[in-house]
BAZARO-218602 format. One record per residue (C-alpha): y, x, z. Coordinates in steps of 0.25 Angstrom, whole numbers, padded with zeros to 4 digits, always signed. Layout:
N
YXZ ...
REM end
This chain:
494
-0080-0026-0165 -0072-0021-0153 -0079-0019-0140 -0075-0028-0130 -0069-0019-0118 -0068-0029-0107 -0076-0038-0100 -0086-0029-0095 -0087-0033-0082 -0100-0039-0085 -0108-0027-0091 -0098-0017-0080 -0097-0017-0067 -0087-0013-0057 -0085+0000-0053 -0073+0007-0047 -0070+0021-0047 -0080+0031-0037 -0076+0030-0025 -0075+0044-0015 -0088+0043-0005 -0083+0039+0009 -0085+0051+0016 -0079+0061+0006 -0066+0052+0004 -0065+0049+0019 -0060+0066+0019 -0047+0063+0011 -0036+0054+0006 -0039+0055-0008 -0041+0042-0016 -0057+0037-0013 -0058+0032-0028 -0061+0042-0039 -0054+0040-0052 -0060+0030-0064 -0064+0038-0075 -0058+0034-0090 -0072+0026-0093 -0074+0021-0080 -0061+0014-0079 -0063+0008-0095 -0077+0003-0089 -0071-0004-0077 -0058-0009-0084 -0069-0015-0094 -0073-0025-0084 -0061-0032-0085 -0064-0047-0090 -0049-0049-0095 -0048-0063-0090 -0038-0072-0093 -0032-0073-0080 -0032-0060-0074 -0032-0062-0059 -0031-0049-0056 -0017-0048-0064 -0013-0060-0057 -0019-0056-0044 -0012-0042-0045 +0003-0041-0037 +0009-0033-0050 +0001-0042-0061 -0006-0031-0068 -0010-0032-0081 -0024-0027-0077 -0034-0034-0087 -0024-0027-0097 -0025-0013-0093 -0039-0015-0090 -0042-0019-0104 -0034-0006-0109 -0042+0002-0100 -0053-0003-0102 -0051+0001-0118 -0045+0014-0115 -0030+0013-0117 -0027+0017-0102 -0012+0021-0106 -0010+0007-0111 -0016+0002-0097 -0008+0011-0090 +0004+0005-0097 -0001-0010-0093 -0003-0005-0080 +0011+0000-0077 +0018-0013-0083 +0017-0018-0070 +0013-0009-0060 +0023+0003-0056 +0011+0009-0048 -0005+0005-0054 -0008+0019-0048 -0006+0017-0035 -0010+0001-0037 -0023+0005-0043 -0026+0013-0030 -0021+0004-0018 -0018-0010-0021 -0030-0019-0016 -0034-0024-0028 -0048-0028-0023 -0037-0041-0017 -0029-0040-0029 -0033-0037-0045 -0047-0034-0042 -0049-0044-0031 -0045-0056-0042 -0053-0049-0055 -0060-0062-0061 -0072-0053-0064 -0072-0050-0048 -0073-0065-0046 -0084-0068-0055 -0093-0056-0049 -0092-0045-0058 -0082-0037-0048 -0068-0033-0051 -0062-0024-0062 -0058-0011-0054 -0043-0014-0057 -0037-0004-0047 -0044+0008-0050 -0042+0005-0067 -0027+0005-0063 -0029+0017-0055 -0037+0023-0068 -0025+0019-0079 -0014+0024-0069 -0020+0036-0065 -0024+0039-0081 -0009+0036-0083 -0003+0047-0074 -0014+0056-0078 -0009+0055-0092 +0005+0054-0091 +0008+0040-0096 +0016+0037-0082 +0029+0041-0084 +0043+0039-0074 +0053+0030-0079 +0060+0033-0091 +0070+0021-0091 +0076+0018-0105 +0091+0017-0098 +0097+0020-0085 +0103+0010-0078 +0114+0013-0067 +0110+0001-0056 +0102+0010-0044 +0093+0003-0035 +0088+0008-0021 +0075+0005-0017 +0071+0006-0001 +0057+0011-0002 +0048+0019-0009 +0035+0011-0007 +0027+0004-0018 +0039-0009-0019 +0051+0002-0020 +0044+0011-0030 +0039+0001-0039 +0053-0003-0041 +0058+0010-0042 +0051+0014-0053 +0053+0000-0061 +0068+0000-0058 +0069+0014-0064 +0061+0012-0075 +0072+0002-0078 +0082+0012-0076 +0089+0010-0063 +0092+0021-0054 +0083+0019-0041 +0082+0026-0027 +0072+0023-0019 +0074+0025-0003 +0062+0027+0006 +0060+0030+0021 +0048+0041+0019 +0047+0055+0012 +0039+0050+0002 +0040+0039-0009 +0028+0030-0009 +0030+0022+0003 +0016+0017+0010 +0009+0021-0002 +0014+0035+0001 +0012+0034+0017 +0004+0021+0020 -0008+0021+0010 -0017+0033+0012 -0021+0044+0000 -0035+0039-0001 -0030+0026-0006 -0017+0030-0013 -0016+0045-0017 -0001+0050-0014 +0000+0059-0027 -0001+0045-0032 +0010+0039-0027 +0020+0053-0027 +0017+0052-0041 +0024+0041-0044 +0035+0044-0035 +0037+0057-0042 +0038+0046-0057 +0048+0039-0050 +0056+0050-0046 +0054+0056-0061 +0059+0043-0065 +0072+0044-0058 +0069+0036-0045 +0078+0042-0034 +0070+0044-0020 +0079+0044-0006 +0066+0047+0005 +0066+0050+0018 +0077+0038+0019 +0077+0027+0031 +0085+0017+0027 +0093+0013+0037 +0094+0024+0045 +0095+0037+0033 +0101+0026+0025 +0106+0012+0026 +0104+0001+0016 +0117+0000+0014 +0119+0013+0008 +0107+0011-0001 +0112-0004-0005 +0126+0003-0008 +0120+0013-0017 +0111+0005-0026 +0113-0008-0034 +0102-0014-0028 +0091-0012-0016 +0076-0012-0016 +0070-0013-0002 +0056-0010-0004 +0053-0002+0010 +0040-0010+0013 +0035-0013+0027 +0031-0002+0037 +0032-0008+0052 +0020-0010+0056 +0014-0022+0063 +0009-0017+0079 +0000-0022+0090 +0005-0030+0101 -0007-0024+0111 -0008-0015+0122 -0005+0001+0121 -0001-0002+0105 +0007+0010+0106 -0005+0020+0110 -0004+0034+0105 -0015+0034+0095 -0011+0018+0089 -0004+0020+0076 +0003+0012+0066 -0003+0012+0053 +0008+0017+0045 +0010+0030+0053 -0004+0032+0052 -0005+0031+0037 +0008+0037+0035 +0003+0050+0043 -0009+0051+0036 -0003+0050+0022 +0008+0060+0025 -0003+0070+0031 -0010+0068+0018 +0003+0070+0010 +0005+0085+0016 +0013+0081+0027 +0014+0086+0042 +0013+0074+0051 +0013+0076+0064 +0007+0063+0070 -0005+0066+0061 -0005+0079+0066 -0006+0078+0081 -0017+0068+0079 -0008+0056+0081 -0009+0049+0067 -0023+0055+0062 -0036+0049+0065 -0044+0063+0064 -0056+0060+0074 -0053+0048+0081 -0058+0034+0083 -0047+0027+0075 -0044+0010+0075 -0037+0004+0064 -0031-0011+0067 -0028-0018+0053 -0035-0023+0042 -0026-0020+0030 -0025-0009+0020 -0017-0002+0030 -0029-0001+0040 -0038+0004+0027 -0029+0015+0024 -0029+0018+0040 -0044+0017+0044 -0047+0026+0031 -0036+0038+0033 -0043+0038+0047 -0056+0040+0042 -0050+0052+0033 -0042+0058+0045 -0055+0060+0051 -0056+0048+0062 -0068+0048+0070 -0069+0032+0069 -0061+0020+0061 -0060+0006+0066 -0054-0003+0058 -0049-0017+0068 -0047-0029+0061 -0044-0043+0066 -0050-0050+0056 -0063-0049+0048 -0064-0041+0034 -0063-0053+0025 -0049-0055+0031 -0045-0041+0030 -0033-0038+0022 -0036-0024+0019 -0044-0022+0006 -0059-0023+0006 -0060-0012-0001 -0051-0003+0008 -0062-0009+0019 -0073-0005+0010 -0068+0009+0010 -0063+0012+0024 -0077+0007+0030 -0084+0017+0020 -0077+0030+0024 -0080+0025+0040 -0071+0015+0044 -0077+0002+0053 -0069-0011+0054 -0070-0018+0065 -0068-0033+0060 -0061-0044+0069 -0054-0034+0079 -0041-0031+0085 -0035-0021+0094 -0031-0028+0108 -0026-0016+0114 -0025+0000+0113 -0031+0008+0126 -0035+0023+0132 -0034+0036+0130 -0040+0045+0119 -0051+0055+0123 -0059+0066+0119 -0057+0074+0106 -0049+0063+0100 -0037+0064+0111 -0035+0081+0105 -0030+0075+0093 -0019+0066+0097 -0007+0067+0110 -0010+0058+0123 +0000+0051+0122 +0013+0049+0115 +0025+0042+0124 +0016+0040+0135 +0007+0031+0126 -0007+0032+0129 -0016+0036+0119 -0026+0026+0112 -0042+0025+0115 -0046+0012+0111 -0043-0001+0105 -0046-0013+0114 -0053-0022+0102 -0051-0037+0102 -0064-0044+0093 -0056-0056+0086 -0063-0065+0078 -0056-0075+0065 -0052-0089+0070 -0046-0100+0063 -0038-0097+0051 -0021-0095+0051 -0010-0100+0041 -0013-0090+0033 -0028-0095+0032 -0034-0080+0038 -0042-0083+0051 -0035-0077+0063 -0043-0067+0071 -0044-0072+0086 -0049-0063+0098 -0063-0064+0105 -0061-0064+0118 -0068-0054+0126 -0071-0047+0113 -0064-0034+0115 -0069-0019+0117 -0063-0006+0115 -0062+0002+0103 -0062+0018+0105 -0048+0023+0096 -0039+0036+0097 -0031+0031+0084 -0027+0019+0082 -0019+0013+0069 -0011-0001+0068 -0013-0004+0055 -0008-0019+0056 +0001-0021+0045 +0017-0020+0042 +0029-0026+0044 +0045-0024+0039 +0053-0018+0045 +0067-0025+0048 +0074-0018+0036 +0086-0027+0039 +0090-0021+0053 +0085-0007+0051 +0094-0006+0037 +0104-0014+0043 +0105-0025+0031 +0112-0038+0034 +0107-0048+0025 +0093-0043+0021 +0086-0054+0024 +0071-0053+0029 +0058-0062+0031 +0053-0067+0045 +0043-0056+0044 +0054-0045+0042 +0051-0044+0026 +0063-0043+0017 +0066-0057+0011 +0066-0054-0005 +0065-0063-0016 +0050-0063-0021 +0053-0061-0036 +0066-0054-0036 +0064-0046-0024 +0079-0049-0020 +0083-0049-0006 +0094-0056+0001 +0105-0045-0001 +0109-0043-0015 +0103-0031-0025 +0093-0029-0013 +0079-0032-0016 +0066-0029-0008 +0052-0029-0012 +0036-0026-0004 +0033-0025+0008 +0046-0028+0014 +0046-0039+0006 +0033-0044+0007 +0027-0039+0020 +0016-0027+0020 +0008-0030+0005 +0003-0021-0007 +0008-0010-0013 +0006-0018-0027 +0016-0029-0021 +0026-0020-0018 +0025-0014-0032 +0027-0027-0038 +0039-0030-0030 +0045-0018-0034 +0043-0021-0049 +0049-0035-0046 +0060-0030-0038 +0064-0020-0049 +0065-0031-0059 +0073-0039-0050 +0084-0027-0048 +0085-0025-0062 +0088-0039-0064 +0097-0039-0053 +0106-0026-0056 +0106-0030-0072 +0112-0043-0069 +0122-0035-0059 +0125-0026-0069 +0127-0038-0080 +0137-0046-0071 +0145-0031-0068 +0147-0031-0082 +0150-0045-0083 
REM end
């Protein structure tokens, strides 16, 4: 009789890969989880209940065939598991590392709901794909037939790269334009190495180049090249720029020296990690070393900032969030990691003003002022309480009269979320319709915009969202573009 490989959740407990201890991991930017050994990956995969309605799959934006590749892993058929995983996901090695599984697949695992602890889906996905790279199973695009049609993709983030990969494998000619000097978007410059080491992204970029994708980097559309020029060079254009405009605070001294945007701070740190020389990091403006740091915000970007500051050698790191822990939008797993590393969360608080000058040793680490602006020395913190729910059902934070205090700080990082840039104005494009939030209007299935032959995906359509959603959008748009170009070719032939 064949041995049952699955449904071991009753006898085998949930176990994550070994996590490096907080003291040692706080000294570097390497990923914090070690690799699963083969035997441990098989064991943890065997806990899957193979349920008839897999909520893990339905709650994954890509609808990955999770039960299938868990069973194949448990049976030792890792190459088949890899083939199954990459059918629906262009970059499974990235999603396995940075997806908030606790809010998606793992958070909806049936055995988690029954009290047995979720299957460690993300860690197993990472094991499968890292094994595939090590064994040479991951190959560049090698289309069976080349097609003459050309697609221009603006933005080398996850949505743009996913579309480029899929279109190139169909045989289309693909050119990706990006404002930065490296491809990857926020996966390179926004997400720290302790969550996603940069060689993982760069490896994918190299493979795209090997497969025939052309990259045009350091080019800012609207300045270095016009949108009309790109449109004139290609048969279709995909806009996948993401959202880079950061929300700000409407409070006193918001522009004080030492008050910085999260994206500027994280980009500088990631560039240093990549070996670049960054003057604003070297002179202390974007460096937390020796400083009392306050991060404002409660999302994943705020978590990246607080944990980066710890690694840079901050004297202390506090995170202000206007709601409580239960209402925090960031991953609870990331909150736990941050607390282990020494971050203090100050719930139900919000900044109301910045004031003062930096004194003592911290003053030596930065300039006294910039353009006449005083350096921040403290944050006036307003205590909050949760009031009645708003239209979304979330309780609205309300200030508590007279309950404010000063929190010393030499570096304040604003992690308040991102908004879309005004692309029609910046690019000088007439007829490109946007929503009242400034995101591009695009069909949610075909990703077509109001302009013929122009498609849009990712955060520039959704607003700030997850990498996995951008990958899904990019793959869907690639199929839609292929259909559009095939239809145009048929009409031309007729």
